[in-house]
C-alpha positions as CSV (number, residue, x, y, z in Angstrom):
1,M,93.5,-12.7,8.4
2,K,90.8,-11.8,10.9
3,N,87.7,-10.2,9.4
4,D,84.1,-9.1,10.2
5,N,82.6,-11.0,7.3
6,R,80.1,-8.4,6.0
7,L,79.0,-9.7,2.6
8,S,77.4,-7.0,0.5
9,D,77.9,-6.2,-3.2
10,I,78.6,-8.0,-6.4
11,V,81.7,-7.2,-8.5
12,G,82.4,-9.0,-11.7
13,G,79.9,-11.8,-11.0
14,T,81.3,-12.8,-7.6
15,P,80.2,-11.7,-4.1
16,A,82.4,-8.9,-3.0
17,Y,82.9,-7.1,0.3
18,T,82.4,-3.3,0.0
19,V,82.3,-0.2,2.1
20,H,79.7,2.0,0.4
21,R,80.8,5.5,-0.5
22,P,77.6,7.4,-1.0
23,H,77.3,10.8,-2.4
24,Q,77.4,12.7,0.9
25,P,80.9,11.8,2.0
26,M,82.3,13.4,-1.2
27,V,80.2,16.5,-0.5
28,R,81.5,16.6,3.0
29,D,85.2,16.1,2.0
30,V,85.0,18.7,-0.8
31,R,83.3,21.2,1.4
32,H,85.9,20.7,4.1
33,G,88.9,20.8,1.8
34,L,87.9,23.9,-0.2
35,A,87.1,25.8,3.1
36,R,90.7,25.3,4.2
37,S,93.6,27.7,3.5
38,P,95.2,26.7,1.3
39,K,92.4,24.8,-0.4
40,Q,92.8,21.1,-0.7
41,L,91.1,18.1,-2.4
42,S,91.7,14.5,-1.3
43,P,93.8,12.4,-3.7
44,K,91.3,9.6,-3.3
45,Y,89.1,11.5,-5.7
46,F,91.6,11.0,-8.5
47,Y,90.5,7.5,-9.0
48,D,87.2,7.4,-10.9
49,E,87.4,5.2,-14.0
50,R,89.0,7.9,-16.1
51,G,91.5,8.8,-13.4
52,S,92.5,5.1,-12.9
53,E,93.0,4.8,-16.7
54,L,95.2,7.9,-16.7
55,F,97.2,6.7,-13.8
56,E,97.9,3.4,-15.7
57,E,99.2,5.6,-18.5
58,I,101.5,7.5,-16.1
59,T,103.1,4.2,-15.0
60,Q,104.2,3.6,-18.6
61,L,105.9,7.0,-19.0
62,P,109.7,7.1,-19.4
63,E,110.0,9.7,-16.6
64,Y,107.9,7.7,-14.1
65,Y,110.6,5.4,-12.7
66,L,108.6,4.1,-9.7
67,T,106.7,1.3,-11.5
68,R,109.7,0.0,-13.3
69,A,111.9,0.1,-10.2
70,E,109.3,-1.7,-8.1
71,R,108.6,-4.3,-10.8
72,S,112.3,-5.1,-11.1
73,L,112.7,-5.5,-7.4
74,L,109.7,-7.8,-7.2
75,E,111.1,-9.9,-9.9
76,Q,114.4,-10.2,-8.1
77,R,113.0,-10.8,-4.6
78,I,109.7,-12.5,-5.0
79,A,111.0,-16.1,-4.7
80,E,112.7,-15.1,-1.4
81,I,109.5,-13.4,-0.1
82,I,107.2,-16.3,-1.0
83,A,109.6,-18.8,0.4
84,A,109.6,-16.9,3.7
85,V,105.9,-16.3,4.0
86,R,104.4,-19.4,2.1
87,P,101.1,-17.5,1.6
88,C,97.9,-19.1,0.5
89,S,96.1,-15.8,0.1
90,L,97.1,-12.4,-1.3
91,V,95.4,-9.2,-0.3
92,E,96.4,-6.1,-2.2
93,L,95.5,-2.5,-1.1
94,G,94.9,-0.1,-3.9
95,A,95.2,-2.8,-6.5
96,G,94.4,-0.7,-9.6
97,S,95.1,-2.8,-12.7
98,A,97.1,-5.3,-10.7
99,T,99.9,-5.4,-13.3
100,K,102.5,-6.4,-10.8
101,T,100.2,-8.8,-9.0
102,H,101.0,-11.5,-11.6
103,I,104.6,-11.7,-10.3
104,I,103.3,-12.5,-6.8
105,L,100.5,-14.9,-7.9
106,D,102.7,-16.8,-10.3
107,E,105.3,-17.4,-7.6
108,M,102.6,-18.4,-5.1
109,R,101.2,-20.9,-7.5
110,S,104.6,-22.3,-8.3
111,S,105.1,-22.8,-4.5
112,G,101.9,-24.8,-4.4
113,C,99.5,-22.5,-2.5
114,A,97.6,-19.8,-4.3
115,E,94.0,-20.1,-3.1
116,C,92.7,-16.6,-3.3
117,Y,93.4,-13.0,-4.3
118,V,91.6,-10.1,-2.8
119,P,92.2,-6.8,-4.7
120,I,91.0,-3.7,-2.9
121,D,90.3,-0.5,-4.8
122,V,88.1,2.5,-4.6
123,S,87.2,2.5,-8.4
124,K,84.4,-0.1,-8.8
125,D,84.4,-0.1,-12.6
126,F,88.1,-0.4,-12.8
127,L,88.2,-3.1,-10.2
128,K,85.5,-5.1,-12.0
129,A,87.6,-5.0,-15.2
130,T,90.7,-6.1,-13.3
131,A,88.9,-9.0,-11.6
132,T,87.5,-10.2,-14.9
133,Q,90.9,-10.3,-16.5
134,L,92.4,-12.1,-13.5
135,R,89.8,-14.7,-13.5
136,A,90.7,-15.5,-17.0
137,D,94.4,-15.6,-16.2
138,Y,94.1,-17.6,-12.9
139,V,91.1,-20.0,-13.3
140,D,92.4,-22.0,-10.3
141,V,92.5,-18.9,-7.9
142,Q,89.5,-17.4,-6.3
143,I,89.4,-13.7,-7.1
144,M,87.4,-11.8,-4.4
145,P,87.4,-8.0,-5.1
146,V,86.6,-5.5,-2.4
147,V,85.3,-2.1,-3.4
148,S,86.6,0.2,-0.7
149,D,88.2,3.5,0.2
150,I,91.2,2.3,2.2
151,T,91.2,5.5,4.2
152,E,88.1,4.2,5.9
153,P,87.7,0.9,7.9
154,F,86.9,-1.8,5.4
155,A,85.7,-5.4,5.6
156,L,87.5,-8.4,4.2
157,P,86.2,-11.8,3.1
158,P,87.4,-14.9,5.0
159,V,90.7,-16.0,3.5
160,A,93.1,-18.9,4.0
161,S,96.3,-18.2,6.0
162,P,99.1,-17.4,5.8
163,T,98.1,-14.2,4.0
164,L,100.4,-11.7,2.3
165,V,99.1,-8.2,2.4
166,A,100.7,-6.1,-0.3
167,F,100.7,-2.3,-0.4
168,L,102.7,-1.4,-3.5
169,G,103.4,1.5,-5.8
170,S,104.5,3.7,-2.9
171,T,100.9,4.6,-2.3
172,I,101.8,4.9,1.3
173,G,103.4,8.2,0.3
174,N,100.0,9.8,-0.2
175,F,99.4,9.6,3.5
176,S,100.8,11.9,6.2
177,R,102.6,10.1,9.1
178,E,99.4,10.2,11.2
179,E,97.2,8.9,8.4
180,A,99.7,6.2,7.5
181,I,99.8,5.0,11.1
182,R,96.0,4.9,11.2
183,L,95.7,2.8,8.1
184,L,98.6,0.5,8.9
185,S,97.4,0.0,12.5
186,H,94.1,-1.3,11.0
187,I,96.0,-3.7,8.8
188,A,98.2,-4.9,11.7
189,G,95.1,-5.5,13.8
190,E,93.7,-7.8,11.0
191,M,96.9,-9.8,10.7
192,G,97.5,-13.2,12.3
193,P,100.9,-14.4,13.5
194,T,101.7,-16.2,10.2
195,D,100.6,-13.2,8.0
196,R,103.0,-10.7,6.5
197,F,102.8,-7.2,5.1
198,L,104.7,-6.3,1.9
199,L,105.3,-2.5,1.4
200,G,106.7,-0.8,-1.7
201,A,108.2,2.6,-1.0
202,D,109.8,5.3,-3.1
203,L,113.1,6.4,-1.6
204,I,114.7,9.9,-1.1
205,K,116.8,10.7,-4.2
206,D,118.0,13.4,-6.5
207,P,115.1,16.0,-6.7
208,A,115.5,16.4,-10.4
209,I,114.6,12.7,-11.0
210,I,111.5,13.1,-8.8
211,N,110.4,16.4,-10.4
212,R,110.6,14.9,-13.9
213,A,108.4,11.9,-12.7
214,Y,105.6,14.3,-11.7
215,N,105.9,16.7,-14.6
216,D,106.1,14.4,-17.7
217,S,106.7,15.8,-21.1
218,Q,103.5,14.3,-22.5
219,G,101.2,16.0,-20.0
220,V,99.6,12.8,-18.8
221,T,100.1,13.7,-15.1
222,A,98.6,17.1,-15.8
223,A,95.5,15.5,-17.3
224,F,95.3,13.1,-14.3
225,N,95.5,16.1,-11.9
226,L,92.9,18.1,-13.8
227,N,90.5,15.1,-14.0
228,V,89.6,15.6,-10.4
229,L,87.9,18.8,-11.3
230,E,86.2,17.1,-14.2
231,R,84.9,14.5,-11.7
232,L,83.5,17.2,-9.4
233,N,81.7,18.7,-12.4
234,R,80.3,15.3,-13.3
235,E,79.3,14.0,-9.9
236,L,78.6,17.1,-7.9
237,N,77.3,19.3,-10.8
238,A,80.1,21.8,-10.1
239,N,81.1,24.3,-12.8
240,F,84.9,24.4,-12.5
241,P,86.3,26.0,-15.6
242,V,88.9,23.2,-16.0
243,S,90.8,24.9,-18.8
244,D,91.5,27.8,-16.5
245,Y,93.6,25.7,-14.2
246,E,97.1,24.4,-14.6
247,H,99.0,21.5,-13.2
248,H,101.9,22.4,-10.9
249,A,104.1,19.8,-9.0
250,F,107.3,20.2,-7.1
251,Y,109.5,18.3,-4.7
252,S,110.2,19.7,-1.2
253,S,113.6,18.5,0.1
254,E,112.7,19.9,3.5
255,H,109.6,17.7,3.8
256,H,110.8,14.8,1.6
257,R,107.6,15.0,-0.4
258,V,106.1,16.0,-3.8
259,E,103.3,18.5,-3.7
260,M,100.8,18.5,-6.5
261,H,98.6,21.5,-7.1
262,L,96.0,23.0,-9.5
263,I,96.6,26.7,-10.0
264,A,93.8,29.1,-11.0
265,R,94.8,31.1,-14.1
266,R,92.2,33.9,-13.4
267,T,89.9,35.1,-10.6
268,H,86.6,33.3,-10.7
269,T,83.8,31.8,-8.7
270,V,82.7,28.2,-8.7
271,T,79.3,26.9,-7.8
272,I,78.8,23.5,-6.3
273,P,75.0,23.1,-5.7
274,E,75.2,21.2,-2.3
275,I,78.1,23.4,-1.1
276,G,77.6,26.9,-2.5
277,E,79.8,29.5,-4.2
278,I,83.6,29.3,-3.8
279,S,85.8,32.1,-4.9
280,F,89.3,31.7,-6.4
281,E,91.9,34.4,-6.9
282,K,94.2,34.4,-9.9
283,G,97.2,32.2,-8.9
284,E,95.4,30.5,-6.0
285,S,96.2,26.9,-5.5
286,I,94.2,23.7,-4.8
287,R,96.5,21.1,-3.3
288,T,95.5,17.7,-4.7
289,E,98.2,15.3,-3.5
290,L,101.2,14.8,-1.3
291,S,103.7,12.1,-2.2
292,Y,106.2,11.4,0.6
293,K,109.6,9.8,-0.1
294,Y,111.4,7.7,2.5
295,D,114.5,6.1,3.9
296,R,114.6,3.1,6.2
297,P,114.6,5.0,9.5
298,I,111.5,7.0,8.5
299,L,109.6,3.8,7.4
300,E,110.7,1.9,10.5
301,D,109.3,4.7,12.7
302,I,105.9,4.6,10.9
303,L,105.7,0.8,10.9
304,S,106.7,0.5,14.5
305,A,104.1,3.1,15.5
306,S,101.5,1.0,13.6
307,G,102.4,-2.3,15.4
308,L,104.5,-3.7,12.5
309,S,108.2,-4.8,12.5
310,I,110.4,-5.1,9.4
311,E,111.8,-8.6,8.8
312,K,113.3,-8.0,5.4
313,W,114.5,-4.7,4.0
314,M,115.1,-5.0,0.2
315,P,116.3,-1.8,-1.5
316,A,117.1,-1.5,-5.2
317,D,120.8,-1.5,-6.0
318,D,120.6,2.2,-7.2
319,G,118.7,3.2,-4.1
320,S,115.6,4.4,-6.0
321,F,113.0,2.2,-4.4
322,A,112.6,-0.4,-1.6
323,L,110.4,-3.3,-0.6
324,A,109.9,-4.0,3.1
325,L,108.4,-7.3,4.5
326,A,106.9,-6.8,8.0
327,R,105.1,-8.8,10.6
328,A,102.5,-7.7,13.2
329,E,104.0,-7.3,16.6
330,G,102.6,-9.1,19.6
């Protein structure tokens, strides 16, 4: 992959490339989001260390089919994918705990070329723990973590080609069409002719299945959603009365997306020192996430507009999930 080679921080004892996210961008984003109607917070603020831990719990829930469906697909198709790409490097966007990464790295190593792995994630502490574990598991692979908010331009370390860029977990669904195109266009512009892009995407299905996945019986998703207010209280010295909000998530068949909200149980005012006072009415919502669902034509449209072209379309037998392998056009 092409890169701009900006060495900066240290993560887990190894040089890492990082886009710094100072305090002010959060203030800016929160000010802008809470001034909108309806009020919004960016889902990127879910992923502090606690939020990342809660999301890993979500992936283990019986209702949350996405992780199991994607893992099963990867296990079925990874040999075919690695045989087609022959990657020496793996770059993973939004890596999290990298639980599915072992499937890819094991196959790369079996094929005789697994030089380096570049996990990219916004949560520095979580990424550090992931990198430490991976170095123990893959002593022959260079682990080069990048701390970055992938919604912003980010730097990459120099890596050996061919490179496989993975964007798994249907994280693409958190982006509107325009935002997805902006992100994927950046990725396409970094890819060389032998590189490939591997996308995992949740597919349109029975709304009841989707609604259960975002409203689990154990309340883990609710805790994950509410944690964003806890984070604003910790990091911005806000005074959100977290217990006075409730989790609300629903699937819109019209827009093919899940909407996740926090609903105020009572009228109140919140103070955020660098922003000011913000009033909430009883029943008022803060939208915290959108999660789009796809079919092949929708994804082809987004990828094509980003300068990417699907080479392999790999849906699950039950139509629940799909992997798409794409190359950069031109």
